[in-house]
MILO-857008 format. One line per field, with one value per residue: residue number from 1; x, y, z of N, C-alpha, C, O in turn; residue in one letter. Coordinates in pm, whole numbers, m for minus. Layout:
voza <- c(NUM;...)
n.x <- c(X;...)
n.y <- c(Y;...)
n.z <- c(Z;...)
ca.x <- c(X;...)
ca.y <- c(Y;...)
ca.z <- c(Z;...)
c.x <- c(X;...)
c.y <- c(Y;...)
c.z <- c(Z;...)
o.x <- c(X;...)
o.y <- c(Y;...)
o.z <- c(Z;...)
kolke <- c(A;...)
END
This chain:
voza <- c(1;2;3;4;5;6;7;8;9;10;11;12;13;14;15;16;17;18;19;20;21;22;23;24;25;26;27;28;29;30;31;32;33;34;35;36;37;38;39;40;41;42;43;44;45;46;47;48;49;50;51;52;53;54;55;56;57;58;59;60;61;62;63;64;65;66;67;68;69;70;71;72;73;74;75;76;77;78;79;80;81;82;83;84;85;86;87;88;89;90;91;92;93;94;95;96;97;98;99;100;101;102;103;104;105;106;107;108;109;110;111;112;113;114;115;116;117;118;119;120;121;122;123;124;125;126;127;128;129;130;131;132;133;134;135;136;137;138;139;140;141;142;143;144;145;146;147;148;149;150;151;152;153;154;155;156;157;158;159;160;161;162;163;164;165;166;167;168;169;170;171;172;173;174;175;176;177;178;179;180;181;182;183;184;185;186;187;188;189;190;191;192;193;194;195;196;197;198;199;200;201;202;203;204;205;206;207;208;209;210;211;212;213;214;215;216;217;218;219;220;221;222;223;224;225;226;227;228;229;230;231;232;233;234;235;236;237;238;239;240;241;242;243;244;245;246;247;248;249;250;251;252;253;254;255;256;257;258;259;260;261;262;263;264;265;266;267;268;269;270;271;272;273;274;275;276;277;278;279;280;281;282;283;284;285;286;287;288;289;290;291;292;293;294;295;296;297;298;299;300;301;302)
n.x <- c(10091;10307;10421;10760;10847;10974;11094;11279;11532;11765;11683;11518;11707;11860;11671;11602;11843;11858;11677;11584;11534;11269;11107;10794;10616;10391;10296;10137;9911;9819;9528;9402;9198;8969;9040;9318;9402;9348;9543;9770;9734;9757;10023;10142;10126;10320;10584;10848;10862;10666;10636;10507;10439;10356;10265;10173;10191;10305;10378;10207;9969;9761;9748;9489;9383;9315;9520;9570;9345;9341;9281;9443;9530;9700;9739;9526;9598;9838;9740;9581;9781;9921;9722;9711;9953;10181;10529;10713;10682;10717;10723;10770;10833;10749;10983;11176;11138;11167;11418;11519;11398;11295;11478;11521;11300;11059;10968;10657;10595;10407;10176;10122;9989;9733;9384;9343;9569;9532;9323;9436;9696;10044;10014;10090;10366;10448;10355;10496;10755;10767;10710;10930;11135;11057;11074;11349;11440;11316;11371;11229;11139;10905;10627;10305;10014;9697;9436;9230;9332;9400;9538;9756;9878;9945;10132;10333;10421;10525;10729;10901;10976;11094;11305;11453;11413;11469;11226;10925;10605;10282;9932;9640;9303;9019;8840;8511;8231;7920;7721;7845;8016;8347;8606;8765;8990;8890;8616;8505;8460;8214;7877;7559;7375;7550;7694;7501;7470;7730;7733;7665;7896;8006;7777;7755;7980;7909;7688;7818;7984;7791;7719;7917;7919;7821;8014;8274;8162;7899;7942;8055;7844;7633;7734;7762;7499;7404;7565;7492;7237;7302;7428;7220;7121;7064;7275;7465;7660;7969;8117;8444;8582;8502;8623;8725;8987;9312;9475;9751;9856;9672;9553;9271;9041;8898;8596;8534;8756;8951;9040;9202;9072;9012;8751;8721;8643;8588;8494;8346;8182;8021;8291;8458;8680;8654;8750;8717;8711;8674;8790;8772;8702;8720;8611;8726;8521;8441;8426;8276;8183;8376;8337;8324;8042;8006;8170;8179;8170;8377;8623;8817;9173;9384)
n.y <- c(6736;6822;7136;7259;7383;7672;7837;8011;8257;8130;7869;7928;8036;7811;7645;7813;7830;7588;7597;7548;7719;7963;8179;8242;8452;8477;8688;8667;8720;8496;8299;8193;8225;8180;8391;8432;8184;8199;8381;8228;8030;8188;8263;8015;7982;8151;8097;7858;7766;7804;8021;8096;8329;8340;8554;8760;9087;9306;9574;9705;9745;9962;10113;10077;9879;9548;9357;9159;8995;8915;8662;8351;8071;7844;7562;7499;7675;7568;7331;7433;7549;7318;7189;7358;7320;7455;7518;7616;7738;8018;8087;8286;8382;8670;8750;8651;8797;9056;9094;9293;9616;9785;10052;10171;10221;10186;10477;10573;10797;11066;10926;10750;10891;10951;10870;10543;10560;10797;10726;10520;10588;10537;10280;10209;10248;10042;9822;9840;9815;9550;9408;9473;9353;9084;9041;9070;8851;8621;8649;8654;8609;8709;8864;8829;9010;9095;9265;9370;9514;9781;10028;9951;9776;9959;10115;9932;9870;10119;10147;9935;10019;10272;10205;10026;9744;9412;9264;9144;9281;9160;9184;9030;8955;9071;8850;8738;8676;8502;8687;8923;9041;9126;8890;8851;8812;8923;8905;8704;8808;8931;8956;8809;9015;9234;9158;9183;9460;9525;9452;9674;9800;9669;9693;9967;10018;9880;10032;10273;10189;10133;10384;10491;10587;10839;10993;11102;11250;11160;10891;10885;11004;10818;10596;10702;10743;10488;10425;10620;10536;10294;10392;10451;10212;9920;9710;10021;10134;10274;10510;10537;10635;10735;10735;10845;10766;10816;10527;10490;10684;10741;10984;11202;11208;11442;11606;11542;11387;11146;10810;10540;10456;10419;10328;10354;10231;10238;10124;10083;9823;9752;9655;9600;9663;9723;9706;9793;9796;9904;9877;10123;10268;10568;10679;10891;11166;11124;10856;10538;10457;10242;9961;9674;9474;9252;9276;9209;8943;8840;9015;9257;9306;9583)
n.z <- c(10930;11184;11287;11328;11638;11772;12053;12150;12064;11990;11926;11708;11531;11472;11345;11131;10993;10871;10666;10334;10042;9978;10222;10362;10581;10852;11085;11403;11682;11795;11900;11672;11385;11105;10943;10996;10907;10637;10561;10608;10416;10188;10216;10179;9906;9818;9882;9960;10220;10512;10781;11103;11357;11703;11931;12187;12192;12426;12395;12220;12344;12524;12859;12958;12807;12665;12735;12937;12924;12665;12429;12476;12311;12272;12223;12049;11847;11748;11646;11440;11280;11207;11057;10840;10725;10813;10847;11037;11365;11555;11882;12108;12454;12656;12785;12616;12379;12476;12649;12804;12900;12614;12473;12233;11984;11713;11550;11449;11299;11134;11039;11239;11431;11369;11300;11384;11541;11683;11846;11991;12148;12106;12017;11750;11748;11920;11773;11525;11620;11724;11492;11330;11484;11467;11190;11159;11307;11193;10925;10665;10315;10221;10377;10520;10581;10728;10554;10697;10908;10800;10827;10980;10795;10593;10733;10793;10538;10471;10664;10591;10337;10391;10561;10419;10443;10361;10249;10106;10132;10166;10129;10269;10193;10386;10595;10651;10871;10794;10838;10788;10976;11042;11083;11393;11665;11891;11872;12021;12268;12260;12363;12264;12216;12199;11976;11775;11769;11689;11424;11283;11202;10969;10814;10785;10631;10398;10320;10265;10053;9862;9788;9635;9372;9394;9507;9746;9971;9984;10034;10295;10432;10398;10532;10789;10866;10923;11142;11324;11392;11517;11741;11903;11976;12186;12339;12295;12009;12048;11878;11754;11528;11192;10881;10557;10361;10206;10096;10127;10295;10491;10530;10528;10252;10021;9897;9555;9515;9336;9258;9447;9768;10123;10327;10657;10982;11334;11657;11984;12146;12430;12619;12412;12155;11816;11472;11125;10764;10423;10090;9834;9510;9345;9053;8780;8666;8405;8374;8446;8783;8995;9184;9397;9407;9567;9783;10053;10058;9899;9934;9757;9703;9803)
ca.x <- c(10231;10326;10531;10870;10817;11089;11049;11388;11606;11864;11612;11475;11824;11897;11570;11612;11966;11838;11574;11625;11429;11215;11025;10682;10598;10264;10299;10005;9908;9750;9382;9389;9067;8974;9114;9459;9427;9351;9675;9865;9717;9815;10167;10184;10141;10420;10720;10869;10846;10579;10661;10406;10474;10247;10319;10088;10291;10258;10409;10104;9849;9761;9731;9350;9338;9282;9636;9559;9238;9351;9274;9561;9477;9819;9721;9442;9673;9932;9660;9544;9902;9947;9623;9741;10084;10288;10655;10782;10610;10801;10633;10855;10774;10780;11124;11259;11127;11213;11499;11528;11304;11354;11497;11516;11181;11027;10880;10567;10580;10275;10066;10094;9919;9599;9287;9359;9676;9477;9240;9522;9832;10152;9987;10165;10508;10466;10332;10607;10876;10768;10719;11070;11211;11022;11133;11494;11465;11271;11436;11151;11142;10776;10544;10164;9935;9558;9389;9137;9411;9450;9638;9873;9942;10007;10249;10438;10477;10606;10848;10989;11031;11179;11424;11518;11406;11461;11114;10805;10486;10163;9807;9540;9169;8941;8747;8394;8125;7812;7642;7924;8110;8484;8663;8862;9005;8812;8473;8459;8420;8083;7753;7475;7321;7661;7727;7402;7507;7857;7709;7652;8024;8010;7661;7789;8075;7834;7610;7911;8026;7679;7705;8044;7896;7785;8131;8320;8072;7785;7990;8066;7711;7556;7788;7735;7358;7393;7632;7410;7129;7361;7460;7098;7081;7090;7373;7500;7793;8041;8202;8575;8602;8462;8704;8754;9128;9408;9524;9895;9894;9561;9499;9134;9021;8797;8501;8599;8871;8945;9143;9177;9047;8968;8653;8761;8557;8621;8406;8342;8054;8061;8433;8532;8720;8650;8781;8681;8731;8648;8856;8684;8769;8642;8653;8708;8382;8408;8428;8180;8244;8416;8344;8283;7917;8010;8296;8180;8189;8511;8681;8935;9290;9419)
ca.y <- c(6762;6910;7229;7273;7495;7737;7930;8103;8307;8029;7761;7980;8049;7677;7603;7899;7799;7466;7615;7557;7783;8091;8174;8336;8468;8534;8722;8669;8720;8374;8292;8189;8200;8158;8501;8396;8066;8244;8441;8118;7968;8279;8250;7886;7998;8253;8057;7715;7737;7899;8040;8173;8363;8353;8636;8873;9191;9405;9712;9769;9760;10074;10074;10041;9786;9411;9267;9044;8903;8878;8514;8268;7938;7794;7426;7509;7746;7474;7239;7506;7559;7185;7162;7441;7285;7547;7448;7668;7829;8087;8121;8333;8446;8812;8765;8625;8911;9178;9056;9414;9716;9846;10197;10214;10165;10245;10594;10556;10919;11131;10833;10681;10979;10981;10763;10448;10610;10898;10654;10433;10645;10443;10147;10178;10235;9907;9726;9843;9764;9403;9357;9483;9251;8953;9031;9049;8718;8516;8677;8600;8675;8775;8859;8846;9075;9109;9396;9424;9616;9852;10127;9873;9730;10075;10160;9831;9892;10242;10117;9849;10101;10379;10152;9930;9608;9326;9172;9186;9283;9123;9190;8927;9014;9051;8736;8778;8582;8509;8808;9040;9083;9088;8800;8909;8735;8989;8880;8610;8884;8991;8884;8804;9149;9318;9120;9242;9601;9533;9435;9806;9840;9622;9748;10105;10011;9842;10149;10366;10135;10144;10524;10537;10660;10977;11065;11084;11304;11070;10766;10906;11031;10694;10513;10764;10725;10356;10429;10702;10449;10198;10463;10454;10074;9872;9811;10114;10140;10398;10529;10601;10717;10694;10820;10804;10806;10766;10402;10489;10781;10748;11119;11203;11260;11547;11600;11550;11296;11029;10710;10442;10508;10322;10373;10284;10258;10169;10158;9992;9769;9707;9685;9542;9755;9656;9789;9735;9889;9852;9954;10182;10339;10678;10699;11026;11192;11077;10711;10477;10422;10102;9898;9535;9460;9141;9298;9150;8798;8818;9149;9269;9362;9719)
ca.z <- c(10963;11299;11261;11423;11728;11834;12157;12182;11949;11950;11856;11579;11445;11426;11247;11012;10919;10794;10564;10194;9965;10025;10343;10380;10725;10896;11228;11467;11828;11836;11891;11527;11327;10961;10882;11002;10824;10498;10540;10600;10284;10091;10231;10123;9762;9786;9918;9983;10363;10581;10924;11174;11495;11799;12040;12228;12210;12524;12359;12141;12425;12617;13000;12986;12704;12706;12729;13028;12886;12524;12429;12450;12277;12206;12172;11931;11742;11687;11564;11318;11198;11152;10954;10724;10670;10855;10870;11155;11454;11653;11993;12218;12570;12663;12824;12498;12287;12542;12765;12885;12849;12494;12474;12094;11922;11584;11552;11335;11222;11136;11018;11363;11524;11319;11287;11495;11627;11774;11942;12073;12149;12131;11961;11628;11782;11971;11666;11430;11687;11729;11354;11288;11555;11411;11056;11175;11361;11102;10796;10555;10185;10208;10498;10485;10685;10692;10512;10796;10977;10683;10864;11018;10673;10528;10808;10776;10404;10475;10742;10511;10229;10443;10628;10329;10495;10242;10255;10033;10216;10089;10203;10249;10208;10509;10596;10727;10903;10698;10861;10749;11079;11012;11181;11486;11788;11995;11857;12124;12385;12241;12392;12145;12193;12154;11839;11686;11753;11617;11281;11222;11141;10830;10745;10749;10518;10279;10279;10203;9923;9769;9748;9577;9247;9426;9554;9884;10073;9993;10095;10440;10485;10402;10639;10920;10900;10986;11271;11415;11441;11610;11865;11985;12002;12322;12383;12188;11950;12079;11761;11768;11408;11058;10794;10419;10358;10108;10155;10152;10399;10585;10541;10476;10117;10017;9788;9425;9509;9248;9285;9553;9902;10222;10425;10779;11096;11459;11767;12098;12190;12563;12640;12300;12048;11686;11356;10996;10654;10289;9985;9733;9401;9290;8914;8728;8631;8270;8375;8538;8912;9006;9315;9393;9479;9662;9856;10186;10043;9847;9924;9673;9769;9762)
c.x <- c(10239;10441;10641;10841;10947;11038;11157;11455;11702;11797;11566;11592;11867;11800;11585;11735;11952;11736;11638;11508;11379;11121;10918;10643;10463;10274;10158;10022;9831;9599;9341;9246;9082;9046;9263;9491;9429;9485;9782;9856;9775;9968;10219;10205;10251;10564;10726;10837;10758;10612;10550;10461;10347;10304;10225;10181;10245;10281;10297;9970;9865;9732;9588;9295;9342;9399;9614;9451;9242;9360;9407;9513;9587;9800;9637;9515;9771;9857;9618;9663;9934;9850;9650;9881;10195;10413;10720;10687;10711;10708;10715;10772;10810;10927;11217;11256;11184;11293;11530;11434;11364;11363;11492;11397;11156;10930;10788;10546;10437;10159;10028;10015;9776;9515;9302;9467;9630;9394;9324;9666;9936;10134;10078;10316;10536;10451;10450;10736;10879;10774;10862;11156;11183;11079;11283;11526;11429;11338;11358;11177;11015;10702;10402;10088;9793;9519;9284;9204;9480;9557;9767;9949;10013;10133;10364;10503;10567;10736;10949;11054;11131;11309;11494;11524;11383;11351;11000;10685;10363;10042;9715;9402;9104;8848;8634;8306;8014;7728;7720;8026;8251;8539;8769;8872;8923;8661;8419;8420;8274;7971;7668;7418;7430;7698;7628;7431;7633;7841;7694;7782;8030;7892;7686;7885;8003;7751;7699;7954;7915;7663;7826;8023;7866;7898;8159;8223;7953;7823;7993;7929;7627;7604;7753;7590;7336;7452;7555;7296;7183;7399;7341;7047;7108;7147;7415;7640;7853;8145;8334;8606;8535;8535;8714;8892;9200;9472;9673;9937;9792;9521;9363;9129;8901;8700;8575;8718;8847;9062;9104;9158;9009;8867;8676;8674;8608;8525;8413;8199;8081;8205;8520;8554;8727;8680;8738;8707;8690;8724;8754;8768;8674;8695;8644;8566;8344;8416;8320;8250;8273;8416;8286;8155;7917;8130;8295;8180;8330;8578;8803;9052;9309;9561)
c.y <- c(6860;7005;7218;7397;7545;7838;8030;8151;8201;7914;7807;7990;7914;7630;7682;7867;7674;7478;7624;7616;7910;8072;8282;8334;8533;8563;8725;8688;8598;8390;8285;8154;8188;8271;8475;8280;8102;8310;8333;8050;8057;8270;8123;7897;8092;8209;7907;7675;7845;7901;8129;8207;8376;8428;8752;8984;9298;9549;9781;9780;9881;10026;10031;9940;9642;9313;9142;8946;8865;8726;8448;8123;7859;7653;7426;7576;7652;7374;7306;7519;7426;7154;7241;7416;7383;7467;7487;7757;7887;8141;8166;8381;8594;8835;8738;8745;9039;9141;9173;9517;9787;9998;10255;10144;10236;10361;10585;10682;10972;11033;10761;10764;11008;10854;10666;10494;10717;10832;10573;10485;10540;10307;10116;10171;10095;9802;9723;9788;9612;9344;9364;9376;9112;8935;9006;8907;8607;8528;8618;8673;8755;8762;8898;8902;9094;9251;9453;9533;9703;9956;10060;9829;9845;10119;10060;9847;10015;10218;10038;9930;10204;10326;10043;9789;9513;9220;9230;9176;9259;9131;9076;8983;8980;8932;8769;8659;8596;8635;8936;9085;9034;8998;8872;8820;8795;8962;8790;8682;8926;8899;8884;8943;9244;9286;9181;9390;9614;9517;9568;9850;9796;9675;9892;10107;9974;9958;10252;10319;10150;10287;10578;10617;10807;11055;11051;11134;11213;10939;10780;10928;10906;10604;10571;10746;10591;10359;10514;10620;10350;10263;10470;10315;10039;9730;9901;10088;10276;10418;10596;10688;10651;10788;10758;10857;10752;10640;10400;10582;10789;10891;11121;11264;11353;11524;11618;11459;11185;10937;10617;10512;10392;10390;10290;10327;10182;10214;10054;9951;9702;9749;9639;9643;9677;9755;9716;9839;9823;9939;10001;10243;10444;10709;10846;11043;11141;10926;10660;10443;10274;10060;9759;9515;9349;9152;9231;8998;8767;8952;9150;9323;9505;9747)
c.z <- c(11080;11271;11365;11507;11791;11935;12199;12054;11896;11874;11717;11482;11389;11318;11118;10928;10834;10682;10426;10117;10031;10143;10337;10527;10754;11046;11285;11617;11880;11829;11744;11485;11176;10888;10882;10908;10676;10464;10527;10464;10174;10095;10166;9972;9721;9811;9942;10126;10424;10730;10982;11312;11577;11919;12066;12274;12307;12483;12284;12214;12517;12758;13033;12886;12756;12700;12813;12984;12739;12514;12395;12431;12205;12147;12046;11815;11671;11600;11433;11224;11132;11038;10827;10668;10702;10889;11003;11234;11551;11761;12113;12337;12567;12698;12707;12403;12345;12667;12857;12824;12729;12508;12334;12029;11789;11603;11430;11253;11224;11119;11147;11463;11482;11315;11406;11591;11723;11883;12040;12072;12183;12065;11843;11653;11834;11863;11570;11492;11688;11588;11304;11355;11494;11271;11065;11222;11261;10965;10677;10424;10162;10340;10462;10605;10636;10656;10607;10879;10872;10718;10908;10894;10601;10600;10797;10639;10402;10552;10659;10398;10282;10502;10546;10388;10377;10251;10172;10126;10128;10180;10169;10278;10341;10492;10692;10762;10798;10715;10832;10851;11044;11122;11263;11608;11901;11982;11966;12253;12379;12289;12264;12113;12143;12011;11739;11663;11668;11466;11209;11156;10995;10750;10702;10631;10389;10227;10211;10066;9820;9716;9674;9449;9272;9491;9702;9991;10094;10060;10247;10501;10498;10515;10776;10961;10969;11126;11373;11474;11544;11743;11958;12017;12148;12311;12267;12131;11982;11969;11798;11647;11287;10964;10655;10387;10235;10167;10185;10263;10512;10619;10473;10336;10119;9903;9655;9409;9409;9281;9397;9687;9993;10312;10550;10896;11217;11566;11877;12126;12324;12585;12524;12189;11917;11575;11230;10888;10523;10188;9881;9622;9346;9151;8877;8674;8493;8258;8471;8669;8919;9151;9305;9472;9581;9755;9994;10179;10000;9827;9833;9755;9723;9805)
o.x <- c(10182;10550;10618;10815;11019;10949;11129;11436;11719;11849;11576;11579;11905;11841;11580;11730;12026;11711;11733;11396;11439;11065;10947;10637;10425;10262;10068;10132;9785;9548;9256;9182;9193;9107;9329;9593;9504;9534;9874;9958;9835;10034;10327;10291;10275;10657;10624;10790;10773;10616;10506;10524;10243;10381;10199;10242;10155;10211;10290;9869;9970;9695;9568;9174;9368;9379;9638;9466;9156;9440;9474;9462;9568;9839;9671;9497;9785;9904;9620;9649;9971;9890;9617;9923;10292;10405;10775;10619;10782;10625;10729;10655;10890;10989;11326;11360;11242;11242;11564;11395;11472;11267;11463;11394;11223;10825;10837;10484;10355;10053;9914;9978;9704;9567;9277;9457;9683;9393;9288;9750;9920;10229;10136;10386;10636;10525;10500;10815;10981;10837;10910;11240;11275;11127;11337;11628;11504;11359;11413;11231;11016;10713;10380;10096;9769;9565;9252;9141;9602;9655;9875;10071;10125;10231;10480;10625;10673;10842;11068;11172;11239;11413;11583;11628;11289;11380;10980;10666;10342;10048;9711;9384;9130;8784;8657;8305;8014;7669;7667;8116;8271;8520;8853;8773;8889;8586;8301;8353;8214;7971;7702;7415;7405;7729;7668;7418;7642;7925;7709;7779;8056;7905;7644;7871;8032;7743;7660;7960;7943;7601;7836;8102;7884;7880;8078;8203;7910;7743;7939;7900;7556;7523;7718;7561;7257;7396;7554;7263;7119;7402;7356;6941;7166;7073;7403;7726;7797;8249;8335;8651;8515;8512;8713;8913;9156;9521;9718;10044;9824;9462;9341;9202;8814;8718;8666;8777;8735;9168;8988;9221;8977;8894;8652;8635;8666;8479;8478;8107;8157;8239;8642;8460;8798;8642;8724;8724;8673;8722;8662;8888;8562;8806;8564;8499;8226;8413;8280;8366;8205;8489;8208;8156;7835;8185;8402;8190;8396;8588;8882;9033;9257;9612)
o.y <- c(6969;6960;7173;7504;7469;7917;8123;8091;8184;7868;7731;7956;7904;7580;7625;7876;7655;7381;7698;7566;7960;7964;8399;8228;8631;8471;8781;8675;8596;8479;8362;8066;8186;8248;8494;8280;8044;8296;8345;8017;8008;8270;8121;7829;8112;8276;7839;7564;7963;7797;8224;8123;8420;8372;8833;8977;9375;9639;9904;9819;9899;9910;9955;9917;9618;9197;9031;8825;8790;8666;8485;8062;7812;7628;7360;7539;7657;7336;7242;7503;7421;7101;7196;7483;7394;7362;7402;7842;7814;8228;8091;8417;8638;8928;8795;8788;9121;9153;9154;9504;9845;10064;10374;10021;10334;10346;10590;10676;10928;11054;10716;10713;11081;10743;10706;10469;10727;10876;10558;10430;10463;10228;10007;10097;10034;9704;9615;9722;9552;9241;9269;9314;9033;8827;8928;8849;8510;8427;8542;8784;8857;8659;8990;8848;9108;9346;9571;9632;9699;9970;10108;9842;9830;10157;10100;9839;10014;10264;10070;9911;10221;10393;9976;9724;9532;9101;9352;9074;9328;9089;9030;9052;8876;8915;8822;8557;8692;8684;9046;9161;8915;9026;8944;8760;8726;8993;8798;8624;8955;8779;8952;8983;9325;9376;9226;9439;9704;9562;9574;9930;9879;9700;9934;10190;10030;9982;10312;10398;10176;10308;10698;10707;10890;11172;10995;11067;11190;10882;10695;10878;10889;10543;10497;10736;10581;10301;10483;10634;10325;10196;10494;10300;10117;9638;9860;10028;10380;10352;10698;10802;10530;10909;10636;10979;10657;10646;10315;10563;10840;10916;11053;11358;11345;11434;11700;11453;11134;10981;10613;10614;10283;10497;10169;10444;10074;10328;9950;10034;9605;9867;9639;9702;9577;9872;9594;9957;9701;10061;9927;10266;10413;10758;10920;10945;11117;10871;10729;10404;10192;10117;9730;9535;9350;9051;9199;8931;8680;8998;9056;9378;9546;9857)
o.z <- c(11073;11235;11477;11452;11855;11904;12275;11947;11776;11772;11621;11365;11272;11213;11009;10806;10737;10610;10406;10125;10127;10163;10311;10589;10690;11126;11222;11672;11994;11762;11698;11543;11124;10783;10780;10839;10598;10352;10445;10403;10079;9991;10106;9916;9601;9766;9945;10151;10393;10795;10918;11377;11526;11998;11977;12381;12274;12530;12283;12154;12580;12777;13128;12881;12874;12663;12766;13005;12692;12586;12298;12524;12093;12033;11948;11699;11549;11493;11328;11103;11015;10935;10717;10574;10627;10952;11073;11176;11621;11735;12210;12321;12485;12648;12699;12353;12274;12778;12974;12708;12740;12550;12316;12020;11756;11664;11317;11147;11305;11177;11162;11569;11551;11325;11519;11711;11834;11997;12156;12000;12278;12059;11837;11584;11796;11861;11536;11424;11657;11568;11242;11290;11473;11237;10986;11183;11247;10898;10598;10423;10093;10408;10382;10715;10516;10719;10599;10916;10856;10645;10876;10888;10554;10535;10791;10626;10340;10509;10658;10367;10226;10494;10597;10383;10300;10260;10170;10192;10028;10296;10055;10378;10401;10388;10801;10694;10721;10619;10850;10816;11019;11240;11209;11649;11997;12075;12001;12338;12483;12261;12167;11997;12054;11932;11632;11551;11584;11390;11087;11062;10908;10631;10594;10541;10284;10107;10110;9972;9703;9612;9651;9420;9183;9526;9776;10092;10207;10136;10319;10610;10598;10586;10868;11081;11063;11219;11492;11592;11646;11846;12078;12078;12223;12278;12151;12196;11948;11968;11866;11662;11283;10968;10639;10385;10170;10280;10262;10322;10619;10724;10373;10305;10206;9821;9645;9301;9397;9324;9438;9716;9947;10368;10550;10907;11204;11566;11863;12127;12330;12571;12535;12137;11908;11582;11229;10918;10516;10199;9846;9637;9306;9133;8934;8642;8467;8147;8565;8666;8857;9233;9215;9594;9674;9799;10046;10282;10057;9714;9832;9863;9619;9780)
kolke <- c(X;X;X;X;X;X;X;X;X;X;X;X;X;X;X;X;X;X;X;X;X;X;X;X;X;X;X;X;X;X;X;X;X;X;X;X;X;X;X;X;X;X;X;X;X;X;X;X;X;X;X;X;X;X;X;X;X;X;X;X;X;X;X;X;X;X;X;X;X;X;X;X;X;X;X;X;X;X;X;X;X;X;X;X;X;X;X;X;X;X;X;X;X;X;X;X;X;X;X;X;X;X;X;X;X;X;X;X;X;X;X;X;X;X;X;X;X;X;X;X;X;X;X;X;X;X;X;X;X;X;X;X;X;X;X;X;X;X;X;X;X;X;X;X;X;X;X;X;X;X;X;X;X;X;X;X;X;X;X;X;X;X;X;X;X;X;X;X;X;X;X;X;X;X;X;X;X;X;X;X;X;X;X;X;X;X;X;X;X;X;X;X;X;X;X;X;X;X;X;X;X;X;X;X;X;X;X;X;X;X;X;X;X;X;X;X;X;X;X;X;X;X;X;X;X;X;X;X;X;X;X;X;X;X;X;X;X;X;X;X;X;X;X;X;X;X;X;X;X;X;X;X;X;X;X;X;X;X;X;X;X;X;X;X;X;X;X;X;X;X;X;X;X;X;X;X;X;X;X;X;X;X;X;X;X;X;X;X;X;X;X;X;X;X;X;X;X;X;X;X;X;X)
END
């Protein structure tokens, strides 16, 4: 089934007005891969109609980032949407989304200034602004976002709660290659040698997860040992951050912490910026630690 494609606000409004039943929405920047397709399949199980957006949002790219070379594969994306039974694709141009330079944008607050926000100033303001615009235009009952972008997901949940946006936000587990590398549209930038170095990101997370029984300090130490080795590889991994954080605020947790946490990492290999994370649970001392040994095959949600 070929989805209905809307490229303007007016076309989308006409299509949306004819929808009967509930709508699940998957916002994307295109270059769809199996990770996106898994989100679409999750959306299919949550509503009567599935809508996908394809829009490379300039507001969330910094001046030295990869906006111009970000992959655009529209024909392939539509074929992927058709194969997954998507009903509606909203594919606006930049002029449609931003007919004039926006003066009112979403302030991401303190969470937008830490971790990924510190590495990429302005990124989360641009991301939240376009997500809010898309939610207002598509008017879904539920929206599905990937857990690979854990801080993004946490901020969207906070925005929806703080601003009373009438939509349910659902996370979809990270999808990985057989070697553990998290699927990303940017993976195609990597040379074979760069890809081998990039594997240190998921390997560091696995090392950290394996140390969860020994507490937060041991988790970070085990992960950092893997990343330190990758920093000496050829080509090297240039680490942006490795943090163990509360999944709802992305503030770092300390020794003795119990409860849910996220071990998040980001770095650059060559000119490619990659992020990854794994959810963990630190049990109270009188309970056995809980973590999933096969998390890189079938990651749990958090």
